[in-house]
Structures are given as C-alpha cells and as structure tokens.
N, C-alpha and C positions, 0 to 999 in steps of 0.2 A: 346176246351178252352185249353190256352199254356200249358207247364205241368214245364219251365223255361223259365226264360229271365235273361237275363245278362246282364248291361246297365253301360256303362261308359261315362262323359261329361268331357272333359278338360274347361276349364275355368279359364287361368292360371288365379292366381296361386292356385284355386281348380278342386280339382278332384273331380264329384260325381257320386257315383255306386250306381245300384238300381237291385236287385239279388230277384228274385222270384222265389221260386220251388218245385213242388210237391215233397214231403218228399215221404211219406204213400199216401193208396188211401186216406184217410180224415184227411191228414194234410200236413198244407202249408206253409211256413215261405217266409218269408219280408227280405230283410237285404239293408239298406239306409244306406249309411252315405258318407257325404260330410266336408271332409278334407283340411288340405294344408302342403305343405311340412315344414310349420314354427312350424306345431305343431299343431294348429290349427282343431278338433276334433269330430265333429257333428254328430248323428245319433239313427234310431233307429231300432234293430232285435227286428223280435218279428214271434209267430207262433200262428196257426189257426185250433185246431181241428174239425171237423165235424164229428156230430155222424152218419152218412151216406154216401156212395162213391157214389150213387144213386139223383147226384146234379140238376136232373129233380123232386122230390120225395120231397122236402118242399114246403113251406107254406109260410114261414114266416123265419126274419134272426136267432130271438129265436130254429126256429123248428131244423132249419141245422147247428146252431152250437152252439159243450158242450165249449170251452174254450178257452181263448182266452190268449196271454203271450208276454205283451210286456218287452224289457229293451229300456231304453233313455236314451243318453246322453249329456251331454257337457262338455268337456274336461275333467274335476275331479269326478265330478256328476252323477251321474247316478239316476235313475229310476224304479226300477224292482215293475212289475204289472201284477196282473192275474184279466182275470173278468171269473168268475161263471156261462156263459151265458145259462148254462143247470138249473141250478138250477132258473135263472128269469122265463123261461120256464115253468118247476115245479109249478110255482106260477102264472103261470096263465098273466105272466106280459111284459111286451116292455122293451127292453131298453131303447127307448126314450123316454118314458110315467118317470121313473124314479124323484122323487124327492128328496131332501134335504140328510136323513137320509140312504134312503134306498140306494143310494149306499154302503155306508161302509158294507153292507150284502155278495155282488153280487162283489166287486170289493175288492182287496189288493193293497195296494202300499209301499213301500218303497222307500228312501231317502237313494242316500250312496255317501260319498266324500273317495277316494281314495282306492276302497272297504274296508269299514269299514261303516255297518250302523250309521245312525247319528238321524235318525227318521222314523215314520209311515208317510204315509200319507193317511188323515183323511178329510173327511166330518162332520163340528160340525154348531149346530147354534149362532149364536149367544141371546143378550136379546130380537131383534125385530121378531124370527123366520128367519128372512134370511138365507142360507143357504153359505159356503162356503169352499174355501177348506183347509186345514190345514198342517200344520206338526208338529207334535208332538212330542218331543226330550224325553228322556230315562228321564232324572229329573221332566218331566211333564208339562214344560212349552211347552209355542205353540207358533206359528206365521202362523202371513196370510202367506199361499202361495202366491199370488200375491207379496207380496214385495221383494222375490225374482226373481220374474219373468217377474213383469212388463213390461222391459223397451225389450223383449224378440221381437214381431214386430221391434221396432225401430233398432234390431241389422241386422232383416233380409234383409229389406230395405235399409241399410247402406253397408253391405255386394254386393246388390243386384244392387241399383243405378250406378258405376258403370258402367254396363253390359248394360242394357238400359234407354234409355230419355223417358224423364218425360212426 
C-alpha cells in the first residue's frame, strides 16, 4: 500500500490536486482541491483514523475505522463533519445499514460561511416519516439541505462538458 500520493492535473483554467498520505501508522489524510486562478475553489480535506496499523486483521469497515473527519468547501462555504465509526461498531451496526435519525447519533456536521458557523446539519423526519438532511440555524429555523445543493450535479457537469464530448 502506498504511503503517499501527490497528484496535480492542469486543465486550463482549472487545477485539480489530490494528496493522500499516511501521517501515522493509523492515520491517513486526503486533500482534494479543484480551483482556478479566478478564485473558484472546491475541495475536501479529510482524515481517517484506524483502530490498528495491522491492515490484514480487519473483517469489516466498522472494525477497521475509529473515526473519519472531513471538511468540504465550496468558495465561502464549509461543512465540517466527523463520523464516530467506533461507536457504530460498538453498537453492532453497519454504516450502510443506518437509517433516518440514527445518523445524528454517529455523524456530526456543521455548516460555516466565511468561517462562521451558521447551522448544524442533521437528519430529520417529516410528518410522513421520510428522512431528509436539514440545516438547523441558530434561531431554530430549518431548511432542507437539498434547496442549497440541488443544482450541484448540473454545475459539475457544466464544468466538465467543455473537456469531454457527449
């Protein structure tokens, strides 16, 4: 297994950088950044802490991972999140099987704008019992996260369509 990857891809006017590193025997970091000289910046910085440095000893993801910490950013917005995988494992659960409000027990996330916290990110159920991701603001008001990110896929497609033909 590699202990470091440092990759840069230049596609005028964008630069994509991907860095992966083994910082300690049980800690790995990832840095993904997509930017342009005009100031557009999107990225993800994360770390994963393993429960052991013996990679052959694990039988499941939940057994292998203690925690995951992530900062995702788009220009002036950031989402800072962490996942307590160790507690998921202690509860005898699998990440893939978590549903609805279970996420709030193991996942913690906050939304920031210009480095100031503006909301907690939580899963809530509506009156039909359907779960959705919400931004919960300090005044108690809330808004579905999808209203802020619904056009994300379209934005990404528009960025890349100039490089690839249909």
